[in-house]
CHARMM internal coordinates of N, CA and C (Angstrom, degrees):
IC EDIT
DIST 1 N 1 CA 1.4000
DIST 1 CA 1 C 1.5282
ANGL 1 N 1 CA 1 C 114.29
DIST 1 C 2 N 1.3272
ANGL 1 CA 1 C 2 N 112.55
DIHE 1 N 1 CA 1 C 2 N -40.49
DIST 2 N 2 CA 1.4788
ANGL 1 C 2 N 2 CA 117.08
DIHE 1 CA 1 C 2 N 2 CA -179.06
DIST 2 CA 2 C 1.5260
ANGL 2 N 2 CA 2 C 110.91
DIHE 1 C 2 N 2 CA 2 C -65.91
DIST 2 C 3 N 1.3292
ANGL 2 CA 2 C 3 N 117.85
DIHE 2 N 2 CA 2 C 3 N -34.52
DIST 3 N 3 CA 1.4375
ANGL 2 C 3 N 3 CA 120.98
DIHE 2 CA 2 C 3 N 3 CA 179.26
DIST 3 CA 3 C 1.4929
ANGL 3 N 3 CA 3 C 111.96
DIHE 2 C 3 N 3 CA 3 C -67.89
DIST 3 C 4 N 1.3343
ANGL 3 CA 3 C 4 N 118.03
DIHE 3 N 3 CA 3 C 4 N -38.86
DIST 4 N 4 CA 1.4684
ANGL 3 C 4 N 4 CA 121.77
DIHE 3 CA 3 C 4 N 4 CA 176.85
DIST 4 CA 4 C 1.4963
ANGL 4 N 4 CA 4 C 111.82
DIHE 3 C 4 N 4 CA 4 C -65.20
DIST 4 C 5 N 1.3526
ANGL 4 CA 4 C 5 N 115.11
DIHE 4 N 4 CA 4 C 5 N -48.15
DIST 5 N 5 CA 1.4580
ANGL 4 C 5 N 5 CA 118.96
DIHE 4 CA 4 C 5 N 5 CA -179.42
DIST 5 CA 5 C 1.5411
ANGL 5 N 5 CA 5 C 109.61
DIHE 4 C 5 N 5 CA 5 C -66.29
DIST 5 C 6 N 1.2916
ANGL 5 CA 5 C 6 N 116.94
DIHE 5 N 5 CA 5 C 6 N -38.91
DIST 6 N 6 CA 1.4419
ANGL 5 C 6 N 6 CA 119.99
DIHE 5 CA 5 C 6 N 6 CA 179.88
DIST 6 CA 6 C 1.5293
ANGL 6 N 6 CA 6 C 111.86
DIHE 5 C 6 N 6 CA 6 C -59.84
DIST 6 C 7 N 1.3037
ANGL 6 CA 6 C 7 N 117.16
DIHE 6 N 6 CA 6 C 7 N -43.24
DIST 7 N 7 CA 1.4613
ANGL 6 C 7 N 7 CA 122.73
DIHE 6 CA 6 C 7 N 7 CA 176.39
DIST 7 CA 7 C 1.5339
ANGL 7 N 7 CA 7 C 111.02
DIHE 6 C 7 N 7 CA 7 C -61.58
DIST 7 C 8 N 1.3575
ANGL 7 CA 7 C 8 N 116.86
DIHE 7 N 7 CA 7 C 8 N -47.67
DIST 8 N 8 CA 1.4326
ANGL 7 C 8 N 8 CA 119.22
DIHE 7 CA 7 C 8 N 8 CA 179.29
DIST 8 CA 8 C 1.5518
ANGL 8 N 8 CA 8 C 113.55
DIHE 7 C 8 N 8 CA 8 C -64.26
DIST 8 C 9 N 1.3371
ANGL 8 CA 8 C 9 N 112.47
DIHE 8 N 8 CA 8 C 9 N -34.99
DIST 9 N 9 CA 1.4705
ANGL 8 C 9 N 9 CA 116.35
DIHE 8 CA 8 C 9 N 9 CA -179.63
DIST 9 CA 9 C 1.5552
ANGL 9 N 9 CA 9 C 109.14
DIHE 8 C 9 N 9 CA 9 C -69.44
DIST 9 C 10 N 1.3185
ANGL 9 CA 9 C 10 N 118.44
DIHE 9 N 9 CA 9 C 10 N -42.00
DIST 10 N 10 CA 1.4601
ANGL 9 C 10 N 10 CA 120.11
DIHE 9 CA 9 C 10 N 10 CA 176.59
DIST 10 CA 10 C 1.5314
ANGL 10 N 10 CA 10 C 113.03
DIHE 9 C 10 N 10 CA 10 C -61.17
DIST 10 C 11 N 1.2865
ANGL 10 CA 10 C 11 N 117.92
DIHE 10 N 10 CA 10 C 11 N -39.63
DIST 11 N 11 CA 1.4441
ANGL 10 C 11 N 11 CA 122.21
DIHE 10 CA 10 C 11 N 11 CA 179.41
DIST 11 CA 11 C 1.5433
ANGL 11 N 11 CA 11 C 109.10
DIHE 10 C 11 N 11 CA 11 C -68.12
DIST 11 C 12 N 1.3413
ANGL 11 CA 11 C 12 N 118.15
DIHE 11 N 11 CA 11 C 12 N -39.29
DIST 12 N 12 CA 1.4627
ANGL 11 C 12 N 12 CA 121.19
DIHE 11 CA 11 C 12 N 12 CA 176.54
DIST 12 CA 12 C 1.4865
ANGL 12 N 12 CA 12 C 112.59
DIHE 11 C 12 N 12 CA 12 C -66.99
DIST 12 C 13 N 1.3353
ANGL 12 CA 12 C 13 N 118.39
DIHE 12 N 12 CA 12 C 13 N -40.55
DIST 13 N 13 CA 1.4550
ANGL 12 C 13 N 13 CA 120.76
DIHE 12 CA 12 C 13 N 13 CA 178.71
DIST 13 CA 13 C 1.5503
ANGL 13 N 13 CA 13 C 110.35
DIHE 12 C 13 N 13 CA 13 C -66.28
DIST 13 C 14 N 1.3244
ANGL 13 CA 13 C 14 N 115.03
DIHE 13 N 13 CA 13 C 14 N -41.47
DIST 14 N 14 CA 1.4992
ANGL 13 C 14 N 14 CA 117.41
DIHE 13 CA 13 C 14 N 14 CA 174.82
DIST 14 CA 14 C 1.4872
ANGL 14 N 14 CA 14 C 114.85
DIHE 13 C 14 N 14 CA 14 C -59.42
DIST 14 C 15 N 1.3265
ANGL 14 CA 14 C 15 N 116.62
DIHE 14 N 14 CA 14 C 15 N -44.12
DIST 15 N 15 CA 1.4449
ANGL 14 C 15 N 15 CA 118.91
DIHE 14 CA 14 C 15 N 15 CA 179.09
DIST 15 CA 15 C 1.5120
ANGL 15 N 15 CA 15 C 111.15
DIHE 14 C 15 N 15 CA 15 C -68.75
DIST 15 C 16 N 1.3569
ANGL 15 CA 15 C 16 N 116.34
DIHE 15 N 15 CA 15 C 16 N -35.67
DIST 16 N 16 CA 1.4569
ANGL 15 C 16 N 16 CA 119.70
DIHE 15 CA 15 C 16 N 16 CA 177.98
DIST 16 CA 16 C 1.4970
ANGL 16 N 16 CA 16 C 113.94
DIHE 15 C 16 N 16 CA 16 C -66.62
DIST 16 C 17 N 1.3347
ANGL 16 CA 16 C 17 N 115.29
DIHE 16 N 16 CA 16 C 17 N -40.65
DIST 17 N 17 CA 1.4779
ANGL 16 C 17 N 17 CA 119.31
DIHE 16 CA 16 C 17 N 17 CA 176.41
DIST 17 CA 17 C 1.5556
ANGL 17 N 17 CA 17 C 110.63
DIHE 16 C 17 N 17 CA 17 C -63.34
DIST 17 C 18 N 1.3201
ANGL 17 CA 17 C 18 N 114.43
DIHE 17 N 17 CA 17 C 18 N -45.67
DIST 18 N 18 CA 1.4848
ANGL 17 C 18 N 18 CA 118.67
DIHE 17 CA 17 C 18 N 18 CA 177.25
DIST 18 CA 18 C 1.5091
ANGL 18 N 18 CA 18 C 111.80
DIHE 17 C 18 N 18 CA 18 C -55.69
DIST 18 C 19 N 1.3445
ANGL 18 CA 18 C 19 N 116.09
DIHE 18 N 18 CA 18 C 19 N -47.17
DIST 19 N 19 CA 1.4615
ANGL 18 C 19 N 19 CA 120.90
DIHE 18 CA 18 C 19 N 19 CA -179.40
DIST 19 CA 19 C 1.5247
ANGL 19 N 19 CA 19 C 111.94
DIHE 18 C 19 N 19 CA 19 C -67.17
DIST 19 C 20 N 1.2891
ANGL 19 CA 19 C 20 N 115.78
DIHE 19 N 19 CA 19 C 20 N -37.41
DIST 20 N 20 CA 1.5094
ANGL 19 C 20 N 20 CA 119.83
DIHE 19 CA 19 C 20 N 20 CA -178.92
DIST 20 CA 20 C 1.5531
ANGL 20 N 20 CA 20 C 108.02
DIHE 19 C 20 N 20 CA 20 C -69.00
DIST 20 C 21 N 1.3031
ANGL 20 CA 20 C 21 N 117.65
DIHE 20 N 20 CA 20 C 21 N -39.91
DIST 21 N 21 CA 1.4680
ANGL 20 C 21 N 21 CA 118.97
DIHE 20 CA 20 C 21 N 21 CA 177.63
DIST 21 CA 21 C 1.5030
ANGL 21 N 21 CA 21 C 112.69
DIHE 20 C 21 N 21 CA 21 C -65.95
DIST 21 C 22 N 1.3542
ANGL 21 CA 21 C 22 N 115.57
DIHE 21 N 21 CA 21 C 22 N -34.37
DIST 22 N 22 CA 1.4466
ANGL 21 C 22 N 22 CA 118.46
DIHE 21 CA 21 C 22 N 22 CA 177.85
DIST 22 CA 22 C 1.5227
ANGL 22 N 22 CA 22 C 113.44
DIHE 21 C 22 N 22 CA 22 C -71.00
DIST 22 C 23 N 1.3284
ANGL 22 CA 22 C 23 N 115.42
DIHE 22 N 22 CA 22 C 23 N -35.22
DIST 23 N 23 CA 1.4824
ANGL 22 C 23 N 23 CA 120.07
DIHE 22 CA 22 C 23 N 23 CA -176.16
DIST 23 CA 23 C 1.5526
ANGL 23 N 23 CA 23 C 110.93
DIHE 22 C 23 N 23 CA 23 C -86.41
DIST 23 C 24 N 1.2884
ANGL 23 CA 23 C 24 N 119.11
DIHE 23 N 23 CA 23 C 24 N -19.21
DIST 24 N 24 CA 1.4587
ANGL 23 C 24 N 24 CA 116.56
DIHE 23 CA 23 C 24 N 24 CA -177.84
DIST 24 CA 24 C 1.5081
ANGL 24 N 24 CA 24 C 111.67
DIHE 23 C 24 N 24 CA 24 C -71.48
DIST 24 C 25 N 1.2991
ANGL 24 CA 24 C 25 N 117.44
DIHE 24 N 24 CA 24 C 25 N -22.26
DIST 25 N 25 CA 1.4907
ANGL 24 C 25 N 25 CA 118.62
DIHE 24 CA 24 C 25 N 25 CA 177.01
DIST 25 CA 25 C 1.5203
ANGL 25 N 25 CA 25 C 110.22
DIHE 24 C 25 N 25 CA 25 C -67.32
DIST 25 C 26 N 1.3089
ANGL 25 CA 25 C 26 N 115.45
DIHE 25 N 25 CA 25 C 26 N -36.59
DIST 26 N 26 CA 1.4719
ANGL 25 C 26 N 26 CA 117.37
DIHE 25 CA 25 C 26 N 26 CA 179.62
DIST 26 CA 26 C 1.5423
ANGL 26 N 26 CA 26 C 111.89
DIHE 25 C 26 N 26 CA 26 C -77.64
DIST 26 C 27 N 1.2978
ANGL 26 CA 26 C 27 N 118.23
DIHE 26 N 26 CA 26 C 27 N -22.23
DIST 27 N 27 CA 1.4612
ANGL 26 C 27 N 27 CA 120.85
DIHE 26 CA 26 C 27 N 27 CA 178.92
DIST 27 CA 27 C 1.5246
ANGL 27 N 27 CA 27 C 112.64
DIHE 26 C 27 N 27 CA 27 C -101.77
DIST 27 C 28 N 1.3078
ANGL 27 CA 27 C 28 N 118.76
DIHE 27 N 27 CA 27 C 28 N 12.14
DIST 28 N 28 CA 1.4755
ANGL 27 C 28 N 28 CA 121.13
DIHE 27 CA 27 C 28 N 28 CA -175.44
DIST 28 CA 28 C 1.5276
ANGL 28 N 28 CA 28 C 110.56
DIHE 27 C 28 N 28 CA 28 C -62.20
DIST 28 C 29 N 1.2754
ANGL 28 CA 28 C 29 N 119.39
DIHE 28 N 28 CA 28 C 29 N -26.78
DIST 29 N 29 CA 1.4828
ANGL 28 C 29 N 29 CA 120.71
DIHE 28 CA 28 C 29 N 29 CA 179.84
DIST 29 CA 29 C 1.5157
ANGL 29 N 29 CA 29 C 113.34
DIHE 28 C 29 N 29 CA 29 C -71.82
DIST 29 C 30 N 1.3691
ANGL 29 CA 29 C 30 N 116.04
DIHE 29 N 29 CA 29 C 30 N -19.48
DIST 30 N 30 CA 1.4939
ANGL 29 C 30 N 30 CA 119.79
DIHE 29 CA 29 C 30 N 30 CA -178.69
DIST 30 CA 30 C 1.5380
ANGL 30 N 30 CA 30 C 112.02
DIHE 29 C 30 N 30 CA 30 C -91.90
DIST 30 C 31 N 1.3118
ANGL 30 CA 30 C 31 N 117.87
DIHE 30 N 30 CA 30 C 31 N -9.84
DIST 31 N 31 CA 1.4640
ANGL 30 C 31 N 31 CA 120.89
DIHE 30 CA 30 C 31 N 31 CA -176.75
DIST 31 CA 31 C 1.5645
ANGL 31 N 31 CA 31 C 108.11
DIHE 30 C 31 N 31 CA 31 C -95.15
DIST 31 C 32 N 1.3219
ANGL 31 CA 31 C 32 N 113.90
DIHE 31 N 31 CA 31 C 32 N 121.30
DIST 32 N 32 CA 1.4386
ANGL 31 C 32 N 32 CA 118.70
DIHE 31 CA 31 C 32 N 32 CA -179.80
DIST 32 CA 32 C 1.5032
ANGL 32 N 32 CA 32 C 109.64
DIHE 31 C 32 N 32 CA 32 C -115.85
DIST 32 C 33 N 1.3489
ANGL 32 CA 32 C 33 N 115.95
DIHE 32 N 32 CA 32 C 33 N 119.99
DIST 33 N 33 CA 1.4646
ANGL 32 C 33 N 33 CA 121.32
DIHE 32 CA 32 C 33 N 33 CA 177.79
DIST 33 CA 33 C 1.5254
ANGL 33 N 33 CA 33 C 114.51
DIHE 32 C 33 N 33 CA 33 C 81.55
DIST 33 C 34 N 1.3183
ANGL 33 CA 33 C 34 N 115.29
DIHE 33 N 33 CA 33 C 34 N 6.67
DIST 34 N 34 CA 1.4354
ANGL 33 C 34 N 34 CA 120.27
DIHE 33 CA 33 C 34 N 34 CA 177.45
DIST 34 CA 34 C 1.5031
ANGL 34 N 34 CA 34 C 111.02
DIHE 33 C 34 N 34 CA 34 C -129.93
DIST 34 C 35 N 1.3292
ANGL 34 CA 34 C 35 N 117.23
DIHE 34 N 34 CA 34 C 35 N 132.62
DIST 35 N 35 CA 1.4480
ANGL 34 C 35 N 35 CA 119.04
DIHE 34 CA 34 C 35 N 35 CA 178.35
DIST 35 CA 35 C 1.5569
ANGL 35 N 35 CA 35 C 109.62
DIHE 34 C 35 N 35 CA 35 C -69.17
DIST 35 C 36 N 1.2891
ANGL 35 CA 35 C 36 N 116.38
DIHE 35 N 35 CA 35 C 36 N 155.23
DIST 36 N 36 CA 1.4272
ANGL 35 C 36 N 36 CA 119.91
DIHE 35 CA 35 C 36 N 36 CA -177.68
DIST 36 CA 36 C 1.5360
ANGL 36 N 36 CA 36 C 113.45
DIHE 35 C 36 N 36 CA 36 C -71.39
DIST 36 C 37 N 1.3369
ANGL 36 CA 36 C 37 N 118.85
DIHE 36 N 36 CA 36 C 37 N -27.37
DIST 37 N 37 CA 1.4589
ANGL 36 C 37 N 37 CA 121.50
DIHE 36 CA 36 C 37 N 37 CA 178.10
DIST 37 CA 37 C 1.5261
ANGL 37 N 37 CA 37 C 108.00
DIHE 36 C 37 N 37 CA 37 C -120.06
DIST 37 C 38 N 1.3281
ANGL 37 CA 37 C 38 N 116.22
DIHE 37 N 37 CA 37 C 38 N 70.35
DIST 38 N 38 CA 1.4156
ANGL 37 C 38 N 38 CA 123.19
DIHE 37 CA 37 C 38 N 38 CA -179.90
DIST 38 CA 38 C 1.5475
ANGL 38 N 38 CA 38 C 108.94
DIHE 37 C 38 N 38 CA 38 C -81.76
DIST 38 C 39 N 1.3393
ANGL 38 CA 38 C 39 N 118.44
DIHE 38 N 38 CA 38 C 39 N 107.37
DIST 39 N 39 CA 1.4392
ANGL 38 C 39 N 39 CA 119.79
DIHE 38 CA 38 C 39 N 39 CA -171.77
DIST 39 CA 39 C 1.5766
ANGL 39 N 39 CA 39 C 112.95
DIHE 38 C 39 N 39 CA 39 C -65.10
DIST 39 C 40 N 1.3522
ANGL 39 CA 39 C 40 N 116.64
DIHE 39 N 39 CA 39 C 40 N -34.48
DIST 40 N 40 CA 1.4202
ANGL 39 C 40 N 40 CA 121.03
DIHE 39 CA 39 C 40 N 40 CA -178.95
DIST 40 CA 40 C 1.5553
ANGL 40 N 40 CA 40 C 110.05
DIHE 39 C 40 N 40 CA 40 C -62.88
DIST 40 C 41 N 1.2892
ANGL 40 CA 40 C 41 N 118.66
DIHE 40 N 40 CA 40 C 41 N -37.50
DIST 41 N 41 CA 1.4440
ANGL 40 C 41 N 41 CA 122.08
DIHE 40 CA 40 C 41 N 41 CA 179.09
DIST 41 CA 41 C 1.5079
ANGL 41 N 41 CA 41 C 110.74
DIHE 40 C 41 N 41 CA 41 C -67.60
DIST 41 C 42 N 1.3240
ANGL 41 CA 41 C 42 N 118.09
DIHE 41 N 41 CA 41 C 42 N -45.10
DIST 42 N 42 CA 1.4501
ANGL 41 C 42 N 42 CA 121.05
DIHE 41 CA 41 C 42 N 42 CA 179.24
DIST 42 CA 42 C 1.5319
ANGL 42 N 42 CA 42 C 112.06
DIHE 41 C 42 N 42 CA 42 C -63.72
DIST 42 C 43 N 1.3122
ANGL 42 CA 42 C 43 N 118.67
DIHE 42 N 42 CA 42 C 43 N -39.20
DIST 43 N 43 CA 1.4427
ANGL 42 C 43 N 43 CA 123.00
DIHE 42 CA 42 C 43 N 43 CA 179.32
DIST 43 CA 43 C 1.5617
ANGL 43 N 43 CA 43 C 110.23
DIHE 42 C 43 N 43 CA 43 C -68.20
DIST 43 C 44 N 1.3617
ANGL 43 CA 43 C 44 N 114.14
DIHE 43 N 43 CA 43 C 44 N -43.38
DIST 44 N 44 CA 1.4387
ANGL 43 C 44 N 44 CA 118.22
DIHE 43 CA 43 C 44 N 44 CA -178.67
DIST 44 CA 44 C 1.5290
ANGL 44 N 44 CA 44 C 112.20
DIHE 43 C 44 N 44 CA 44 C -65.46
DIST 44 C 45 N 1.3306
ANGL 44 CA 44 C 45 N 116.40
DIHE 44 N 44 CA 44 C 45 N -44.10
DIST 45 N 45 CA 1.4713
ANGL 44 C 45 N 45 CA 118.80
DIHE 44 CA 44 C 45 N 45 CA -179.53
DIST 45 CA 45 C 1.5396
ANGL 45 N 45 CA 45 C 109.88
DIHE 44 C 45 N 45 CA 45 C -68.90
DIST 45 C 46 N 1.2845
ANGL 45 CA 45 C 46 N 117.68
DIHE 45 N 45 CA 45 C 46 N -37.79
DIST 46 N 46 CA 1.4853
ANGL 45 C 46 N 46 CA 120.14
DIHE 45 CA 45 C 46 N 46 CA 177.35
DIST 46 CA 46 C 1.5037
ANGL 46 N 46 CA 46 C 110.64
DIHE 45 C 46 N 46 CA 46 C -62.26
DIST 46 C 47 N 1.3256
ANGL 46 CA 46 C 47 N 118.11
DIHE 46 N 46 CA 46 C 47 N -41.73
DIST 47 N 47 CA 1.4565
ANGL 46 C 47 N 47 CA 121.57
DIHE 46 CA 46 C 47 N 47 CA -179.31
DIST 47 CA 47 C 1.5223
ANGL 47 N 47 CA 47 C 111.03
DIHE 46 C 47 N 47 CA 47 C -65.33
DIST 47 C 48 N 1.3501
ANGL 47 CA 47 C 48 N 116.74
DIHE 47 N 47 CA 47 C 48 N -42.14
DIST 48 N 48 CA 1.4553
ANGL 47 C 48 N 48 CA 120.41
DIHE 47 CA 47 C 48 N 48 CA 179.47
DIST 48 CA 48 C 1.5455
ANGL 48 N 48 CA 48 C 109.91
DIHE 47 C 48 N 48 CA 48 C -64.75
DIST 48 C 49 N 1.3032
ANGL 48 CA 48 C 49 N 117.88
DIHE 48 N 48 CA 48 C 49 N -43.07
DIST 49 N 49 CA 1.4877
ANGL 48 C 49 N 49 CA 120.46
DIHE 48 CA 48 C 49 N 49 CA 178.85
DIST 49 CA 49 C 1.5050
ANGL 49 N 49 CA 49 C 111.24
DIHE 48 C 49 N 49 CA 49 C -64.93
DIST 49 C 50 N 1.3383
ANGL 49 CA 49 C 50 N 117.36
DIHE 49 N 49 CA 49 C 50 N -37.43
DIST 50 N 50 CA 1.4857
ANGL 49 C 50 N 50 CA 120.08
DIHE 49 CA 49 C 50 N 50 CA 178.09
DIST 50 CA 50 C 1.5233
ANGL 50 N 50 CA 50 C 112.11
DIHE 49 C 50 N 50 CA 50 C -66.31
DIST 50 C 51 N 1.3456
ANGL 50 CA 50 C 51 N 116.15
DIHE 50 N 50 CA 50 C 51 N -38.47
DIST 51 N 51 CA 1.4564
ANGL 50 C 51 N 51 CA 120.88
DIHE 50 CA 50 C 51 N 51 CA 177.20
DIST 51 CA 51 C 1.5124
ANGL 51 N 51 CA 51 C 111.72
DIHE 50 C 51 N 51 CA 51 C -66.46
DIST 51 C 52 N 1.3263
ANGL 51 CA 51 C 52 N 117.72
DIHE 51 N 51 CA 51 C 52 N -40.35
DIST 52 N 52 CA 1.4295
ANGL 51 C 52 N 52 CA 121.98
DIHE 51 CA 51 C 52 N 52 CA 179.35
DIST 52 CA 52 C 1.5783
ANGL 52 N 52 CA 52 C 109.68
DIHE 51 C 52 N 52 CA 52 C -65.32
DIST 52 C 53 N 1.3195
ANGL 52 CA 52 C 53 N 115.47
DIHE 52 N 52 CA 52 C 53 N -43.22
DIST 53 N 53 CA 1.4186
ANGL 52 C 53 N 53 CA 118.87
DIHE 52 CA 52 C 53 N 53 CA 178.63
DIST 53 CA 53 C 1.5907
ANGL 53 N 53 CA 53 C 112.24
DIHE 52 C 53 N 53 CA 53 C -63.69
DIST 53 C 54 N 1.3097
ANGL 53 CA 53 C 54 N 115.87
DIHE 53 N 53 CA 53 C 54 N -38.90
DIST 54 N 54 CA 1.4678
ANGL 53 C 54 N 54 CA 120.55
DIHE 53 CA 53 C 54 N 54 CA 176.99
DIST 54 CA 54 C 1.5209
ANGL 54 N 54 CA 54 C 109.99
DIHE 53 C 54 N 54 CA 54 C -64.46
DIST 54 C 55 N 1.3340
ANGL 54 CA 54 C 55 N 116.20
DIHE 54 N 54 CA 54 C 55 N -44.49
DIST 55 N 55 CA 1.4995
ANGL 54 C 55 N 55 CA 117.64
DIHE 54 CA 54 C 55 N 55 CA 177.72
DIST 55 CA 55 C 1.5161
ANGL 55 N 55 CA 55 C 112.70
DIHE 54 C 55 N 55 CA 55 C -65.48
DIST 55 C 56 N 1.2916
ANGL 55 CA 55 C 56 N 116.93
DIHE 55 N 55 CA 55 C 56 N -33.27
DIST 56 N 56 CA 1.4856
ANGL 55 C 56 N 56 CA 122.95
DIHE 55 CA 55 C 56 N 56 CA 178.93
DIST 56 CA 56 C 1.4879
ANGL 56 N 56 CA 56 C 112.53
DIHE 55 C 56 N 56 CA 56 C -65.95
DIST 56 C 57 N 1.3085
ANGL 56 CA 56 C 57 N 116.06
DIHE 56 N 56 CA 56 C 57 N -26.61
DIST 57 N 57 CA 1.4906
ANGL 56 C 57 N 57 CA 121.07
DIHE 56 CA 56 C 57 N 57 CA 178.39
DIST 57 CA 57 C 1.5396
ANGL 57 N 57 CA 57 C 111.64
DIHE 56 C 57 N 57 CA 57 C -97.05
DIST 57 C 58 N 1.2807
ANGL 57 CA 57 C 58 N 116.05
DIHE 57 N 57 CA 57 C 58 N -38.89
DIST 58 N 58 CA 1.5120
ANGL 57 C 58 N 58 CA 120.66
DIHE 57 CA 57 C 58 N 58 CA -172.41
DIST 58 CA 58 C 1.5140
ANGL 58 N 58 CA 58 C 109.78
DIHE 57 C 58 N 58 CA 58 C -67.86
DIST 58 C 59 N 1.2795
ANGL 58 CA 58 C 59 N 122.14
DIHE 58 N 58 CA 58 C 59 N -40.01
DIST 59 N 59 CA 1.4322
ANGL 58 C 59 N 59 CA 124.89
DIHE 58 CA 58 C 59 N 59 CA -175.81
DIST 59 CA 59 C 1.5212
ANGL 59 N 59 CA 59 C 109.73
DIHE 58 C 59 N 59 CA 59 C -66.17
DIST 59 C 60 N 1.3134
ANGL 59 CA 59 C 60 N 121.38
DIHE 59 N 59 CA 59 C 60 N -58.16
DIST 60 N 60 CA 1.4687
ANGL 59 C 60 N 60 CA 121.89
DIHE 59 CA 59 C 60 N 60 CA -179.75
DIST 60 CA 60 C 1.5397
ANGL 60 N 60 CA 60 C 111.66
DIHE 59 C 60 N 60 CA 60 C -62.53
DIST 60 C 61 N 1.2590
ANGL 60 CA 60 C 61 N 119.34
DIHE 60 N 60 CA 60 C 61 N -37.96
DIST 61 N 61 CA 1.4827
ANGL 60 C 61 N 61 CA 121.30
DIHE 60 CA 60 C 61 N 61 CA -177.18
DIST 61 CA 61 C 1.5415
ANGL 61 N 61 CA 61 C 109.77
DIHE 60 C 61 N 61 CA 61 C -71.05
DIST 61 C 62 N 1.3276
ANGL 61 CA 61 C 62 N 117.77
DIHE 61 N 61 CA 61 C 62 N -36.30
DIST 62 N 62 CA 1.4613
ANGL 61 C 62 N 62 CA 116.90
DIHE 61 CA 61 C 62 N 62 CA 175.46
DIST 62 CA 62 C 1.5168
ANGL 62 N 62 CA 62 C 113.30
DIHE 61 C 62 N 62 CA 62 C -70.12
DIST 62 C 63 N 1.3039
ANGL 62 CA 62 C 63 N 118.27
DIHE 62 N 62 CA 62 C 63 N -30.53
DIST 63 N 63 CA 1.4374
ANGL 62 C 63 N 63 CA 121.01
DIHE 62 CA 62 C 63 N 63 CA 174.92
DIST 63 CA 63 C 1.5362
ANGL 63 N 63 CA 63 C 111.73
DIHE 62 C 63 N 63 CA 63 C -71.57
DIST 63 C 64 N 1.3507
ANGL 63 CA 63 C 64 N 114.69
DIHE 63 N 63 CA 63 C 64 N -33.99
DIST 64 N 64 CA 1.4932
ANGL 63 C 64 N 64 CA 118.50
DIHE 63 CA 63 C 64 N 64 CA 178.91
DIST 64 CA 64 C 1.5376
ANGL 64 N 64 CA 64 C 112.12
DIHE 63 C 64 N 64 CA 64 C -68.30
DIST 64 C 65 N 1.3453
ANGL 64 CA 64 C 65 N 116.70
DIHE 64 N 64 CA 64 C 65 N -31.20
DIST 65 N 65 CA 1.4535
ANGL 64 C 65 N 65 CA 119.50
DIHE 64 CA 64 C 65 N 65 CA 179.25
DIST 65 CA 65 C 1.5133
ANGL 65 N 65 CA 65 C 113.25
DIHE 64 C 65 N 65 CA 65 C -69.54
DIST 65 C 66 N 1.3108
ANGL 65 CA 65 C 66 N 116.23
DIHE 65 N 65 CA 65 C 66 N -19.02
DIST 66 N 66 CA 1.5101
ANGL 65 C 66 N 66 CA 119.92
DIHE 65 CA 65 C 66 N 66 CA 179.83
DIST 66 CA 66 C 1.5099
ANGL 66 N 66 CA 66 C 112.80
DIHE 65 C 66 N 66 CA 66 C -84.61
DIST 66 C 67 N 1.3492
ANGL 66 CA 66 C 67 N 118.92
DIHE 66 N 66 CA 66 C 67 N -12.44
DIST 67 N 67 CA 1.4658
ANGL 66 C 67 N 67 CA 121.73
DIHE 66 CA 66 C 67 N 67 CA -177.27
DIST 67 CA 67 C 1.5479
ANGL 67 N 67 CA 67 C 107.37
DIHE 66 C 67 N 67 CA 67 C -84.05
DIST 67 C 68 N 1.3461
ANGL 67 CA 67 C 68 N 112.18
DIHE 67 N 67 CA 67 C 68 N 135.63
DIST 68 N 68 CA 1.4725
ANGL 67 C 68 N 68 CA 117.80
DIHE 67 CA 67 C 68 N 68 CA 175.87
DIST 68 CA 68 C 1.5411
ANGL 68 N 68 CA 68 C 108.78
DIHE 67 C 68 N 68 CA 68 C -72.56
DIST 68 C 69 N 1.2955
ANGL 68 CA 68 C 69 N 119.51
DIHE 68 N 68 CA 68 C 69 N 125.19
DIST 69 N 69 CA 1.4596
ANGL 68 C 69 N 69 CA 121.70
DIHE 68 CA 68 C 69 N 69 CA -177.96
DIST 69 CA 69 C 1.5174
ANGL 69 N 69 CA 69 C 114.28
DIHE 68 C 69 N 69 CA 69 C -60.62
DIST 69 C 70 N 1.2921
ANGL 69 CA 69 C 70 N 118.12
DIHE 69 N 69 CA 69 C 70 N -36.18
DIST 70 N 70 CA 1.4318
ANGL 69 C 70 N 70 CA 121.98
DIHE 69 CA 69 C 70 N 70 CA 178.73
DIST 70 CA 70 C 1.5492
ANGL 70 N 70 CA 70 C 111.59
DIHE 69 C 70 N 70 CA 70 C -65.84
DIST 70 C 71 N 1.2982
ANGL 70 CA 70 C 71 N 115.33
DIHE 70 N 70 CA 70 C 71 N -41.37
DIST 71 N 71 CA 1.4860
ANGL 70 C 71 N 71 CA 115.60
DIHE 70 CA 70 C 71 N 71 CA 177.79
DIST 71 CA 71 C 1.5282
ANGL 71 N 71 CA 71 C 111.87
DIHE 70 C 71 N 71 CA 71 C -68.73
DIST 71 C 72 N 1.3108
ANGL 71 CA 71 C 72 N 116.69
DIHE 71 N 71 CA 71 C 72 N -34.55
DIST 72 N 72 CA 1.4673
ANGL 71 C 72 N 72 CA 120.43
DIHE 71 CA 71 C 72 N 72 CA 179.16
DIST 72 CA 72 C 1.5380
ANGL 72 N 72 CA 72 C 110.45
DIHE 71 C 72 N 72 CA 72 C -66.01
DIST 72 C 73 N 1.3191
ANGL 72 CA 72 C 73 N 117.72
DIHE 72 N 72 CA 72 C 73 N -35.17
DIST 73 N 73 CA 1.4433
ANGL 72 C 73 N 73 CA 121.61
DIHE 72 CA 72 C 73 N 73 CA -177.08
DIST 73 CA 73 C 1.5420
ANGL 73 N 73 CA 73 C 110.34
DIHE 72 C 73 N 73 CA 73 C -77.41
DIST 73 C 74 N 1.3142
ANGL 73 CA 73 C 74 N 115.53
DIHE 73 N 73 CA 73 C 74 N -32.21
DIST 74 N 74 CA 1.4704
ANGL 73 C 74 N 74 CA 118.76
DIHE 73 CA 73 C 74 N 74 CA -178.10
DIST 74 CA 74 C 1.5264
ANGL 74 N 74 CA 74 C 114.58
DIHE 73 C 74 N 74 CA 74 C -75.28
DIST 74 C 75 N 1.2762
ANGL 74 CA 74 C 75 N 117.85
DIHE 74 N 74 CA 74 C 75 N -31.11
DIST 75 N 75 CA 1.4680
ANGL 74 C 75 N 75 CA 121.21
DIHE 74 CA 74 C 75 N 75 CA -175.94
DIST 75 CA 75 C 1.5150
ANGL 75 N 75 CA 75 C 107.88
DIHE 74 C 75 N 75 CA 75 C -73.05
DIST 75 C 76 N 1.3690
ANGL 75 CA 75 C 76 N 114.85
DIHE 75 N 75 CA 75 C 76 N 139.59
DIST 76 N 76 CA 1.5113
ANGL 75 C 76 N 76 CA 117.24
DIHE 75 CA 75 C 76 N 76 CA -178.36
DIST 76 CA 76 C 1.4907
ANGL 76 N 76 CA 76 C 112.73
DIHE 75 C 76 N 76 CA 76 C -77.76
END
COOR INIT
IC SEED 1 N 1 CA 1 C
IC BUILD
């Protein structure tokens, strides 16, 4: 599960960075004191999003591994 979500997360981050770079040129007039393509911001936001995606998958999947499969199948 982590591999699947990791791949989808990387694709989403890549699309998001591409869209952000495309839109920052149109919003350059609203940014004061910050360059439009600040690499530290992109890396930081990407890392936070990747950690949130990892937590969103890790918590439910770790809970699912504790459930007995036979009991899960027997309950209606």
